[in-house]
C-alpha positions as CSV (number, residue, x, y, z in Angstrom):
1,M,82.6,85.7,80.6
2,K,85.0,88.6,81.2
3,H,83.2,89.6,84.3
4,D,83.6,86.1,85.7
5,V,87.4,86.3,85.3
6,I,87.5,89.8,86.9
7,R,85.3,88.5,89.8
8,S,87.6,85.6,90.3
9,F,90.7,87.9,90.4
10,R,88.9,90.2,92.9
11,T,88.0,87.2,95.1
12,Q,91.7,86.2,95.1
13,I,92.7,89.8,96.0
14,D,90.1,89.8,98.8
15,Q,91.7,86.6,100.2
16,I,95.2,88.1,99.9
17,D,94.0,91.2,101.7
18,K,92.7,89.2,104.6
19,T,96.0,87.4,104.8
20,I,97.9,90.7,104.8
21,I,95.7,92.1,107.5
22,E,96.2,89.0,109.7
23,L,100.0,89.1,109.2
24,L,100.0,92.8,110.0
25,K,98.0,92.2,113.2
26,Q,100.6,89.5,114.2
27,R,103.5,91.9,113.5
28,M,101.9,94.6,115.6
29,E,101.3,92.2,118.4
30,L,105.0,91.2,118.4
31,A,106.0,94.9,118.3
32,Y,103.8,95.5,121.3
33,K,105.4,92.6,123.2
34,I,108.9,94.0,122.3
35,G,107.7,97.3,123.7
36,L,106.6,95.6,126.9
37,E,110.1,94.0,127.3
38,K,111.9,97.3,126.5
39,G,109.6,99.1,129.0
40,K,110.5,96.6,131.7
41,N,114.2,97.2,131.0
42,G,114.0,100.9,130.4
43,Q,115.2,100.6,126.8
44,A,114.2,103.0,124.0
45,V,111.5,101.6,121.8
46,T,112.9,103.1,118.6
47,V,116.1,101.6,117.3
48,P,117.1,103.6,114.2
49,E,119.7,101.0,113.2
50,R,117.1,98.2,113.2
51,E,114.7,100.3,111.1
52,K,117.6,101.1,108.7
53,E,118.4,97.4,108.5
54,I,114.9,96.5,107.6
55,L,114.7,99.1,104.8
56,E,118.2,98.2,103.5
57,S,117.0,94.5,103.2
58,L,114.6,95.7,100.6
59,N,117.3,97.1,98.3
60,N,117.1,94.1,95.9
61,V,113.4,93.4,96.3
62,S,111.2,94.2,93.3
63,S,108.5,92.9,91.1
64,P,107.4,94.0,87.6
65,Y,104.8,96.2,89.4
66,M,106.7,97.6,92.4
67,S,110.3,98.8,92.7
68,S,112.5,98.4,95.8
69,E,111.7,102.1,96.6
70,D,107.9,101.3,96.5
71,F,108.5,98.4,99.0
72,K,110.6,100.8,101.1
73,T,107.8,103.3,101.2
74,L,105.3,100.6,102.2
75,F,107.6,99.2,104.9
76,S,108.3,102.7,106.2
77,H,104.6,102.9,107.1
78,I,104.6,99.4,108.5
79,I,107.6,100.3,110.7
80,L,105.8,103.5,111.9
81,F,102.8,101.5,113.0
82,G,105.0,98.9,114.7
83,R,106.8,101.7,116.5
84,K,103.4,103.0,117.8
85,A,102.5,99.5,118.9
86,G,105.9,99.2,120.7
87,E,105.3,102.5,122.4
88,K,101.9,101.4,123.7
89,G,103.6,98.2,125.1
90,A,106.3,100.3,126.8
91,Q,103.7,102.6,128.3
92,A,101.8,99.6,129.7
93,V,104.6,98.9,132.0
94,T,104.7,100.3,135.6
95,K,107.8,101.4,137.3
96,E,107.9,98.0,139.0
97,G,108.1,96.3,135.6
98,E,104.6,94.9,135.7
99,K,102.0,95.2,133.0
100,I,99.1,97.6,133.9
């Protein structure tokens, strides 16, 4: 009986993980597209003020299992991966502003 409960919880976690992965893929795609636009306009991909804004928005986010600092650590990594996706987008732009 206990194993059935644990199995059910694990199945739910697996579904949540799939959702998180899909959302992260969507976020990276948007970061890539932002990088494309910034590349066309010669803008810097990294905007420290924006990254700071995102992290500060987590100041009051918490749960019984994660503190706001835990969320900030997680989002610091997400921001890093988004920056990499944006840089790839910016690099995919030629001098004429066209995608390679």
